[in-house]
N, C-alpha and C positions, 0 to 999 in steps of 0.2 A: 500808345492809343490808349482813346481816351476810358474811363470806368464809365461804365455802363449800372443805368438804374436794373432792377429786376424785369420790370414791367418792358424797358427796353431790350433788353437782351431775351425775353421769351418773344414777343414781337419779330424781332431781327430772325432769329432761328425756329420760329415753327413752320410744322410742314406748308407747302404753297400747292393750289393745284392752278394750274396755269393752261393746260391743255386737257382733251378729252382723249389719247393715247394711252394702252393698259401702262408702256413703259414710260417715267419721267424722271426726270434729274430734281433731285431737292437739292444738291449743290454739286459740284466737281466732280465727288469722291462718293456720293452719296445715292442710288437707284431707290426710286418707290415703284413697284408693281402695283398696280392696280386689278387682282385678280380676282378673273369670273372665269373660274375652269381650272387651265393648268399652262403651268411654263414649265422650260428646263434652265434651274440655276446652279452655277458650283457650288457645292458643297461643302459648307462651312461659312457662305455669304450672308446669311443671313444674321441683321443686329438686330432687330425688333421686328413684331408682325403685329396685328390685329384682325379679329375676326377668324372665321373656321376657316383654318389652312391646317394643310395635312403636308410633311415630307418624308419621301422614300427616297431612300439612296438607289441609286441605279446600278442595279443587277451590272455583272463585267460580261456577261451573253446579250445584254440588251442593246438593241439596233446593231446586231449584227456585231460585238466588240470580240476578241479573241481572247484568252488568258494570256496571252503574251502584251496586253495591256496594262496587264498587274503589274510589269515593270516601267509602268513610264514616268517621266519627268521628275513628279514629286516620292517617287518612292511608291506611292501607293498608287497613281497612276492619275490621271486627271478623272475623278470622280464627280461625276454631275449628280442632283437630287430633284428628283420629280416635287415639283410643289403643286399641290390642286387645294380649291375649294374655292372660296368667295371672303374677301378682305383687301387688306393690305400687307405688304411683304417689303420690310427694305434690307436692300443690298447691299455690300460694300466689299474690297479685300483690299487690305493691307496698307488703308491708304491712297490707292493709285487712281488716279485719274480714269473716268468713265466717258467713253463715246457712244451713244448712240446713232446705228447705220438702219436705214429702212431701207429693207432688198424688196425689188421688184422684179422678182423673175430672174437676179443675177446670181453670181455665185463668189464665194471668195472663201479666201483660206485665214486664218487664224492662229495663232501658235495655242497649243494648248492649255499654255496656264494663262492666255491671255482672255478666255470666254467665261464672260459674269453669269449672261443670261440668256435667253434666246424664245421666240412665242414658239407657242405648239405650231405655225403656220411654217416654219422654219425645219427645213431636214437637215440632219447633222451626221455625218462622217468622218469618225477619226483613222487618219493612216498614220503610217511610218515612214520616215525615208530612211530606208533599211542600208544604202549605203552608207550613210553615217553612225549606223550603230557601233562599229567597230572603232571608230574615232571616235565618239561619244559617250558616255558612261551614263545610260538609260536609253538610248538613242535619242531620235528628235522628232514627236509626233507633233499633227496638227489636224487642225479640225475644217473641212470642209461644209461651208457654210451655204445652203441656195434657197431658194424658195419666195416666197411674199410675207414679210413681217419683219417686227424691229428684233436688232440684236442690240448687246449689251457688249463690248470688247473694252479692255481695260490696258492701260500702259504706264510707265514712272513719268511724272510729267509729260508735257505737251511733245504729242509725237508729230515727225517728220514724214509726208510722202514722197516719194522719189519718183518723177514719170520712169519707164522703162519702154524704148521704140529702139527706132534706128538710129536716130542723131544719138541720143545719150548712148549708146554702146550698152553695153552689160553694166549693171549694178553687182557691188559686191558688198555683202552685207555681214555682220558678226550677228549669230544664229542667236547669242542671249539678248543682244539690240534688237528682233527683228518681230515684229507684231503682227504682220498681215500683210498680205498681196491677191491681185486680183486672180479670178481663176482661172482665167487664161493661161500665168506662168506656172511654169515648172522649175522649181529654182534647184538646179545643180551642186554636190556637195566638190569644192575643190582646196588645196591644201598649200600652203605656202614653206616649201622647205626653209629658204635663207630665213625667212621671218619667225619660223619656227625654232630653228637655230642660235635666232638673235635672243629671243624672248625667254627664251627655256623650253624644253618639251614638252613641257604641262602647260602652256599657254591655248587660251580659247582662239586666240587670234590667228592661230595656224591652222585653224579648220572655219572655211569662209560658206556662202552661199551667192552662187552666182544665176544673177536672174537674167535674163535675154531674151526679146522677142517685144510683145506690146503688150503692155500694160502700167503696174503698180506698184511698186511695196513701201511699205510703212514702216519703221525705225523708230525708237525712243533713246532719248538720251542717257539712257541706264543701260548698265548690262548686267543684267538680270541671273546671278548665276544659279542658271538651271541645269546647264549641259556641260562637264567637264570634261578637257581632253582626256582621252587615256593616256599612258606613261608607256 
């Protein structure tokens, strides 16, 4: 890579306004929120801000959450923060790739660890796959996002969308590599005893998600070790 002058670096890396939406990608790994009201964002995701902005961590009972959510994937749970005021907020999550999706009445499910931010017009409901709780430490939590507005989700590297229909048959995914799926699908927990025996009782691959019906599922080329198979 060639050496840049200071002026060249500043010009190439400065923020760019190319649209009028509240959410805009400054890069594949940095989200700019033009704040004029309120949005929800992943706790700890702010890297910079300017203007009059207030951050409030989401209460454990807010939006109908129960005490069970204290034991979510991160140990503390998928903590959200309410971001209010007027200004600009810059969000990132461990350098993960950010994808912006505009929902127009649709519903999607997203892995609880992969929700970066949602506009106030989006309704979020956190649920747990109870059947997997006995197989994976901490269980498996996901967020149902629905309504109208923009949502920002994250993935390690480029995500891949797999169609699910009668022609493809069921699609099986590793829970640690599963990012999101369409609102009409309900994944089932399956175990592969022979694979578990081959790879060891603690292997995550011995627990998989089975998607069947009509829809799609998004996976990432990375196993984020959030869910551990219990011995």
